[in-house]
N, C-alpha and C positions, 0 to 999 in steps of 0.2 A: 435569484440565481437562474442561470441558463442550464437546463438539464437535458441531456440527450438520452432518450429511451430506445434501446436496441433489442428488438424481439421479433421473431417471424410470425408470432401470433397476434393478430390485430386486436383481439379482445383484451389481451394482457396489456398491450400498449395503451389501449383506451382507458382501462381502469387506472393504470399508473399515471397517465396524463391528467386524469380528473383530480387525483389526489395532489399531484405536483402543482397544478394550477390553483387548486383550492387554497394552498398555503402561500400563494402569491408569487410563485416561480413561473418562469417561461419553460414550456415543454416543447421538445423537438423529437421527431420520430425517425427511425431507420428500421427497415424490415430485414436487413441482413448485415453481415460483417463488412462486406465490401462497401456498402453504402455508408456504414458508420465511419470507416476509415476515410473515405472521401470527404464526408461532412466535417470530420475533425481536422482534416488538412486545410479546409477552406474557412473554418469558423473556430471560435474559442468557446469552450463550455466550462462551466464550473464543476460539473460532475457527469459521469457517464454510467447509466444502468445497462449492463451488458449481459444478454442471454448467452449461454454456452453453445447449445446445439442449434445451429442455423444453417440454411443452405448457402452455397457459394463460398462462404468463409466463416468458419466457426468463431466463437467468441474469444477463445484463447489466442488464436492467430490474429484476430482483429486487435486485441489489446496489445499484443507484441508490436504490431505496426504503429499503432497510435502512440505508444510510449516512446518510439524512436524520435518523435518530433514534439510531442506535447506532454507537459507535466500536469496531467489532469487526473484527479482521483477517480477510481473505478470501483463500482460494486457489481460483482457477478451475480447473476440470477440463474439457478440451475436446478434441474430435477435430479442431478447427480450429487448425492450427499456424502459420498465416500470420503474418508479422511485424505486419501491420496489426491483426489481432485482438489480439495481445499488447499492442501499444502502446495500443490503445483501452481494454483492460482496465486497464492501469496508469494511464492518464489518469483513470479513474474512481476510483482509490484502491485497486485490488486489490493485494494484497501479493505474490502469486506466481501463476504460470500454468503448469500442468502439462498436457502434451499426451498424449492417449490414443493407443494403449494405454500404460499406465504400470505401474510396479512399486509395489505397496503399500508396500514398504520405503522407496522413494524418497519417496513421499507423506508417510510418517511423519517422515522426515528433514527434509523441507521444513516440516512442521507445527512441529517443534521449533525450527527456525531462525527461522520467522516469529514464533512466540509469544515467543521470546527477544528478538528485535528490538523487538517491540511493547511488552514490559514495560520495556525499557530506555528507550524513547521516553516512556512514561507516567511513568517515574521522575523525569524532570526537572521541577522545580517552580519554576524561576527566572522572575523577571520581569526581563528584560534591557533596558537602555536604551542606545542609541547615538545621541546627539544627539536628533533628533526622531523617531527610529525606536524603537518599543517592541515587544518580543517577549515574549508570554506563553506560555511553553513548555508549561505544564500545561493551560491553557485553549485552546491552539492558536489564539491570536489575534495578529494583527499590526496595529499602529497606526502610521500615517504622519501626523505632525503632529496627533495626536489623533483622526484619522479612521481607522476600521477598514478595512483593506485586504481586498478580496475576492480571495482566492487559490484556485487549484485544489488538491485534496488533494496532488497531487505537488509543486506549488510550495511548499506548507507544509513538506512533508518535506524538500525540497531545501534550503530556507532554514534550517530547524532543524538539518539535518546540517552545513551550512556553519558555522553559528554555534557548534555544539558543538565543532567542530574549527577554530575561528578561529585564524588565524595559521599554519595548516598548509597546505602545497601539496597539492592534491587533483587527481589525474589524472581525466580523463573516465572511464576504465575503472573507477577506484575509486568514483566517484560512481554509475556504472551498477550496479555490483555491490551497493553498500551502500544506495542509495536505491531503486533499482528492484527489487533483490532477486533478480536472475536473471543468468545468464551471457549477455550480449548478443552476438548474432552479427549482424554487419552494421555499417554505419557508425555512429559515435557522435554524429552531429549532433543527436540528440534531446536531449542534454544542453545543447548550445548554444541550441537552440530554447527550452527551459524557462528557461535563464538569461536569455535575452532577454525573455521574458514576465515573469519575476520582477522583473527590473530595471525594466521599465516600470511595474509596480505599486508599486515602492519609490520612484519618482520621484527626487528629488535624492539620496536615500540609496542609490541604486544604486552610488554611489562605493565603498561598503564591499565590494562583490563585485568583486574584482580578477581580471582575465584574466592568466593566465600563458601567454604565447605558446608554442605548440607543446606545452603540457603539460596545462593545465586551469584551475582556479580556486582562489581562497581568499578567505575573509572576513577583512578586515583593518581594524582600528579606526583 
C-alpha cells in the first residue's frame, strides 16, 4: 500500500514511516496540510494519516479539499480527544480517529482495519432499485424518483451499510462500530440523528428504514 503521512512533527513522521515500511508498505511524507492536498492531487494513495493541528492548513481543511477529488480513506491523528472533535471528523468522512499520544502498533492495526473496510465497500458494484429509490453502490450515488440525493459522506455509508445488510436487525452499537469505525463512548443518539437526516433525504422511501424500538434499525423491502 501507498500511505501518505501528514504531520508537522518530523519525529512523528519518522516513527510512523518506520512502522509503515516495516510492514511492507510505501510511505510518503507531508509536513503540512497544503503539501498534503497538493500531493493527493498529483498522486494516488491507499490511505492518508492526517494530523489535525498544522501550520498553513489544518488537517480538517486538508481532508475537506482532498475528499473533493479523491475517495481515499483517512485516519486523523490528534491531541484533541474531545467527543466534538471526533464527531466533526467523522461527519467529514474520516474513517478513524486516533488520539495522541498513540502506539504505532495501534495505528498500524487501525490502518489494516480501515483499508479492509474500504476495499469491501469499493467491491460492491450493484445498482439496486427499491421502487423509486435507486442506489449505485460503486458510484456512491443515490437517486430519489430520478433526482440525485445530496447526502453527507456518513449518510452514504450508513445507507449503503443498511442496504448491504437488508433484512437484518442492526443495533445502534453495531452501526457505530461498523459505520463510524471506532468504539463509541457516550450516548448513541448520533445514529438516530443521522437516520433522521437520511430519512429526510429519501423522502417517501424513508419507509424502507424501519425502527426497531429499543434496539436499532433495519432496511426492509
